[in-house]
N, C-alpha and C positions, 0 to 999 in steps of 0.2 A: 520480586513482589511480594506485597506481604497478603495473606489471606484474611477474609473479614468475614465474620459471623452473618449470615443468613437475618435479614429485617424482621422476618416474619416473628421471630421470639423477642426480640432486640427493642420492637416499639416501646415498652413500656420504660427503657431506660436509656440505651444509647441511640443517638439521633434525634432525638423528642425534642422538636420547638416550640410544639404548642402545647394547651390542656384541651379535653372535651370540655365545649360547652354549646350548648343550643342557641342557635342565633335567627333572627328574622332580619328581612331587608323589604325595604317600600324602592331604592333607586331603580332606573329607567338601567343600570348595568349588572343589576342583582336580578336573577331567575325569581320567579313568584314561587313558593313553598317554604314548608319547614326544612330547617338546617341545621345539620351537625359537623359540630367543628373536629376534624380529627386529627392523629398526632401524625408528625412524616419524618421523613428524613430526607438529608440533602444527597447521600451517598457517599457522605466524608464525615469522618471523624474531627474533634479538635487536634487529632494527631498528624492529621494529615492524610491518614487510612483509609481506603474507600471499599465500596462492597462488592468484593469478586467475584460473587453470585448473579450479579445484573450489569456491572461494569466494569472496563479495561481502561488504563491510563500510559501513555508512552512515558514512562517513569526514568528512560535511559539507564537499563536495570543490565541489559546482556550486553555487554561489550565486544560486540563482534561486527564484520562488515560482509557485503555483498550477500544478503541473505535468501535461500529458496527455503519453504517448505511443503512437504507433500502430507499427505493423510493415508497411513495404513488402517486398513478399518479390519477387523475382527474376524471378519468373512476371507480377508485376501490372507492374512495371516495370524495362525492362531497365536502365536508365541509374542510376537510384536506388535500385534493390531490393537486399535482404540488409543494412538498416539498420535499427534503431530510430530515431525521429524522437521527441525530445521539443520539447513547446511550452509557455513559461513567459510569464508578465507580466515586460515587457521595460520599454522607454521608456516615462518617464509625461510626458515635455513633449516639445514640436518640438524636432527634430532639425536641428541648424543645415545650414539648405540645403534640405531635404525631410523630410516631418514621417515617422516609422518606428515599427512599434511592434511585442513580441513579439519573443521570441529563438527561434532552432531550434538545436537540437543533434544531433546522430546519434551512434550506438554500434553497436559488433556484440554485444558481450558485457553491456550493461548497466551498465557501469562505468566503462568511459573515454569520455568526451562529449568532442568536439570541434564548434566552432562551425561551422554551414554554412550560416544564412539568405544568401539572394542581395543582401539590401540592407543596404547598410552594414557589410560585413563580420560579417553573423552576425543580421540581423534579417530578419523574414517579409514586412511588409506595406512597401508603397510608395504614397503617396498624393500628391497635388499640391494647388494651391491651391485648387479648386473642393470639394476634399472637405468633408465634414462634419463630421471629428474634428478635436479640438484637442490631448485630453490623459488622461489616466488609460486607459492604453492596458493592461486588468486580463485574467485569465484567459481565454488562448484555448483552444480545442479545435479539433483538425483532423479531418476525416472525409472517405475517399475514396467518390467515387461512382462507382461504375463504368460505368451508363449513358453518364454525360458525359464519363468519364476524368478528372473535375478534381478537386484537393482543395479541400474548402471549408473554410473557416476562421472560425469564429465568436467572437465577443467582444464585449466592450464597452468604450465610451470616452465620455469627456465629451466634446460639440459644443461649437462656437463659439457665442457671443452670436447668437443669430436674431431675427427677424422675425415674429410671427405663427408658421405651421405651416412655414414654408421651411425652417428647421431644427429647430428645438425649440418646443412648445407655448407658452414663454414667453421672455421674455427676462432669467429669472431671472440672477441674477450668480454665484450660488454652482455651482461646479460640480458638487456633487454633487448638485444637482437637474437636472443636463443630462446621463446617463449614460445611453446607449441600445444595441440592440444592432445590431452592425454584421456583414457576411457578407460574405468575400473569397475570392477564387476563384483557382487557379493552375493549371498543366498539370505542375509540380513540387510536391514535398512541401517543398523548401526556398525556395518562391516565384520571383521575387517575385509576393505575394498583391496583387490590386487589388479595391477596392471591386466589388460586384457591381452589372449594370445589364441592363435589360431591363424585359420586361410580366411580371409575377407572374401566379399563378393565379385574382387577381380582376380581369384587364385590365388594372392600374394600371401604369403605365410608371415606374419607379423610375431615376433617377439617384443620381450621388456627393453630389450636392449636401443631401441629406436621409439618416439613418439608412434603412435597409431596413425596420426594424420600429420603429414609433410608437404604442406603446398609448394615450396619453394623445389623441394625433389619435384616432385609431380609434374609441376610447370616447366621444369626445367629452367630456372630463374639464375640469371647471374647475381642475384644478391640475396640478403635474408628476406624473410617473411613471418615477422613476428606477431603471433596471435594470441590475443587475451579475450575473455568475457564471451564462453563460446554458452549456447542455448540451441536445444532442440525442441522441435514444434512438430505434433503430430495434426493432420489436418481429417477431415471427415472422412475421406477415402481411405485413411490409413498411411499414404504419403508421407514422408520424413523429411523435413528441413532442418538445416543446421546454418545457423546465424552466428557471427563470430565477429571479434573487429580485429582488422589489421593495423597492427600498433602503430603509432605516431609515423604515419605514411613516409618514410623513410625514402623512398626510390625515386621521389618526385623533391623532395628536400622543401615541401612547403609545411612539414610538419605537424599534420593533422592527424587524428585518428578516424577512421570510416567502416563504416558497416558493412560486410559483405552477408550472400547467402550462398548456400550449394542445398540442392536436391540430392539426399541421402539414399543409395542400393540398399542398403540396409543399416544398422545402428552403429557400425564402423568404416562404410565405405562411401564417400563422397562419391557422386556423377559430378566429376571435374570439369564438364562440359558445360554444366548451367551456373557455373561460378561466375558471381557477377557483386559490382558493388553496387549500393543502393540506398545510403547516406551517405553524404562530405558536408563537413562543416560548412556555410556558406553558401549554400546550393539548395532549391527547395525539390528539386526532383533530379536523379540522376536516371538515365537512359542508355539505352546501345545493346550491341550484341553481348551474349555469355561468351565467354571465353575466347573475345578480342584480346588477347595481353599482347600487349609490345612493352617488355619491361614491366608490366604490370600501371600501365599508367592510360592505358586505353581500353579500360574495360568497362566505362561508360561514359558518353556523352554527357557534357553538362547542358542540361534543360536550355534550351533560346525560348521556348514559349512562357516557361512560370519563373529564369531570370533568379537573380540573385536572392538570398534567403537572408535577410539582417537581423537576427536574432541574439546578435553578443553569445555566438556559440564557444567560443574559447577555443576554437582548432579542436575539440572535442567532439564526436559522436561516439558514445560505445555503451555498454551494458545494454544491450538488446533484450527485448521479450517479445514475442507475438502472443496477440490476442483476434480469437475470430467472433464476430457479431454480427448476425443479419447480412452474412454474405461479404462482408468487407472484412479485409485484415488491417489491423493494426499496429503497425511498428513502432515500439516503445524504446524509447532510449534516453539516458542520460548526455548532458552536455556540462559545459565550463569547468568541469574537472574537481576531483573528489576533495581537493585544499577549500574550495572555494565555498564562500558562505551561500553563492546564487546555484551549486551544484542541486538540479532539477530534473524532472521525468516529460520529456516530451512525446508527442505522439505525429505519426505520418501514416496517412490510409492508401490501401491501394486495392484493387481487385483481384491479385494473386499472390501467393505468399511469396515469387519471386519479383514482384514487382512491377511496374515502377513504385514507387510510394510519395504521395505528396506532403511536405511539412505544414502544418496549420500554423497561423501567425496565433502568436498570444490573446492578443484582441480577440480573436475570433475559439479561443479556447484552445490553444496547442497546447500550453504549459499544463500539464494533468497534475505535478506537484511540485512545491518549493516555495523558497523564503521570500516574502514579502520586505520591501527595503526598510518597513517599520519593525520586521522581525526581530523580535528580543528572545525569542523561546526555543526555537529550535531550528535550527540551518545545516545546510550540506544535505539536503536530503533527495538523495537519488538512491543510483545502483540498485534495482528494485526488481519486486520477481510477484505474482498475481496468485490468487491461490481462492477456488470457491468453496465457500463454507457454508452446506448447506446450498439454499438460492442466493446465497449472498456473495459479492466479490470484495476480496481486501487486497490492497497494495501493500506489500512487505516491502521496506526498505530502508537505509541504513542513514543516520544523524551525526553531526557533528557533539560529542561528548560534551564540549562546551560551546556557546555561540561567543566567547570573545575572541579568540584565535586559535586555529586550528594546529598553528605552530609550537603555541604555547600549550596546548593538549592535543598531541596527535592520535585522536581515540576516535570510534566511531560506535555508535550503540545503534540497536534494532528497534524500528519502530514498527505501525501498521494502522491504516486508514482504509474506511470503506470507502467504495469506489461506487460509480453508477455510470449509463448511458445514457446522455443529452443528446436531444435533437440540436444539429450545427446547422447554420444558415445554409450549407450545400445542399441541406433535404436527410443527410444520411448522421448516425449518432457518432458522438465524439466521447471520448472516457473523459469522465470527471471525476475528480475524488473529493472527499470531505476530508480534508488536512492539507499540509501538516498540522497534528493536533498536538498538545501537552495537558489539554484537559480531558474532564471526564466523557467517555465514549461508551454507548451500549454495546454490549457483546453478541457477537452472533448467535441468531435465532437458535442455532444448532446445540449451541452450549450454553445458555442460561434458557433454554426454553420458554423466551419470551421474545416475540418479535413485534415490531413497529407496527399497528394497525392503523395508525394516523389516516392512512391515504385511503382507507375504508370506508372514510368518513365524509360527509356530506359536509363542505364547511360555509358558513354564513358568518358575515362580520356588520356592526351597526354601521360603520363607515372605513373610508380608506379603499388604497387600490393594490392591486398585485395578490389577491386573496389565494390566485394558484399556486403559488408560492410556500405556501405555510402546510401543507402536505406533502410535497413532490421528493422529500426523502434527502434534501440538500440542502445545504446552509454554504451562504458565501465565504469563500475565500481569500480571493483577489478583487484588486480595482476593476478588473474587468468585467465583473459578474456580480459587483453592487447591487445594480440595478435591479436584481431578479429578488428582490425582496419584498415582502409586504410592508407598505407604509400608510400611516395616516397622521394628519394634522390633528394631535391631542389624544385621549381616550379613547379606549377602544373596547368593545366586547367581541371575543370570536367563539362562534357555537361550533363544533362538531357533532353532527347527528349519525348513530350509528341503524343500521336498517334492521339489526337485530342486536339484544343486549349482548354483551362483552365482556369477561372477566380482565381488568386491568390492574397493572402492577405499580404503575409509576409515569411519570409526565415530565420532559425533555420540552422546554421553551426555548431555539437559540435567540441569542441576540443578534445584532445587525456588528455588519461588519465596519460600519461607520461611527468613529466615534461620537460626533455629533449629533447621532440620531438613536444611540443606544438607550434602553430604558434600565432604570437603575434595581428594577424588582416588578415580580408578579404579583399584581394587589390580592388575587385569589381566584383558584381553580374551583369551578362548583361541577362534582358528578353527581346526575340524575340517578338514581338508584331505580334497577330494575328488580331487584330483591334486597331485604335487610341482611346482612353478613350478621353471623354468630357473635362475630367478636364485638357488637355493639352492645352485647350483654343487655338486651331489653329495651335499648332505645328506640327512637322510631323518627325518621325523617325522610323528607323528600329528595333531599341533597346532600351529599358528603362535601367538606368543605374544607382546603386546605387553603392557608393566606399569608401574606408577607412572605413569599419565597424572595429572598436577595438574591442578587447577582454575586457571584464571587468575585471578588477584587484581585483575586488570581489570575483573572483573565483580562485585563487590561493593564495599561502603563498611565497613570493617573497623571503623573509627571510629563512624560513626553505628551501624554493626549492620543494614545491610539489602543483600539481595540486588537486583543489576541484571539484570531478568527478559530471557531468552534467552541467557544462557551458558550453554556447554557444554565437557566435556572432547571432546578433539579428537585422533583418531589418524589418520595419512595415511599408505599404503606402499606399497609396489608390488602389483600385481595378484596376490589369491589368490581359486581357485576351491574354493569353499565349501560344507559342508552343514550346519553349525553352526556356532553364536556362542554362547559361554560368558561371561558378565560377572559379577566380583563384587567386592563393594563395603563396605568395614567401618569407614572411618574420616569421621567427623563435622568437620566445617568449625571449629566453634565446641561447648564443652560447655554444657547450658543444663540447670536442676534441674527445670523444668517439662515440658520435651518428652522428657526421658531421653534414652535411646537411639535415638528416632525419626531414622531417615533415610530421605527422598525423592527419588524421581527422577521427572521430568517428561515426561523423553520420549526415547526410542532413534532415531539415522537410521543408515541402514547404508546407503551410497552403493554402488552397484552397477549391473551391466548383466546 
């Protein structure tokens, strides 16, 4: 991602779209008082480069899959602190001379990433000839253990072909049947991580010649138990839970991938008596008694209360990640397979980390992140993780490098978007993602120093319905929520009033997700000045004004007639201390007889301090 100079010093040249001129107005849409039109930028220059001091964009520049990110603070680590570290699926075969897996990258701003792994110029894990791992180094997740001071890397990989239980339960020739959970440790977030050895909580001595966790062996199964996508969750009381996928449910012959959970005695020892299946494709809820294993087919009864779950899951529930919010547990997962355009992230909600979890229908907000049928800009958006940056949550995920065909371009790239918690129909919150996006989005406040303060303002509109959606912090991304937009039949004036003056740097007005209701530009934004800034150079006015902010044509498909959700009109300017902001909109993007003069606005973001 290209760095861009800050606009404070660049407004006299770069990004300038208007000249300074004093205006007066008498229209009912224009607030009374003297006005000074000021220069502003759109956040993007003529070359397509953007201002990285305020914004980010999912430009698909990091070609890795299955991302997880942790932040290491300077207080936690004097040497490696102050960076975000990203762990992804990496090398899938033996590296010449030694085996290594998983890329490690780092960034100060979640935009510009550099390779930093301590093994083979960027990798995390170092192994030797005695180790059980062979290939398929997939989906790593790193956790810092403050008690030991160690970074613990959880992952899955395929083993060598072994005899008996020395490495794997059988000598299956198919590598897909020999995938196990590995645990490696390091004193630094960059590695080298080496396989954990020692005595576990059950008193067993583990060495590097066999997987640290082997379900088939422990459950005395007469078949393989292939595992992928391991995720560790720590509850508020310090209890540890491990989530993972029993891959391609071979034991029953129905070919699905199912999500399981087991409570952990410590970082390396499962309590096998708690093991259960919690998500199976095609079923809304899985219930039953933990430890009820009849060839691993009786680990849970299919719910007869909620019945079948028809969400076109493609036989796949994978990539689990757990969030806890307001006493509820959110099992988030991917469905439909990583090669599919509609690989997507969904949620199921429960009252315990062990379940049961009830899947949510798409029309009720069950899908957190995914491509729509009209999506031509970002597809295959799944296998995710979450990170809290300051007070904001973000979802990290991978997307297809090309939206044309995964078979023609079998690569994936890392992306991120904001999430929020919104009230669901059953009275508890659901996770909502402002994405997927390929448009300009504002950086975490922890990084840029500017936060969205629109929700602190009182909103008034000259006419229309749904003003509560104008500063709720989310924009519409799917047909299921397109009714959660402000809508007016014709021109509208929107006023945001702050209880006390605030310093603002930028405004973003998000367009409708509906082609026929979108606006073509923002006529003007009036900033009621609480004080005259020094950079006015002696000029005086009641309002600073930016006008004619044209909606970026990259954010819609005119030929096919649909919007690319997440696009906004952006204005960036030198700091203004304001008490009120007035926005006027009157022009539609396209005339349509069915929708008449309807103009919708999805959200308003005000970046300030």
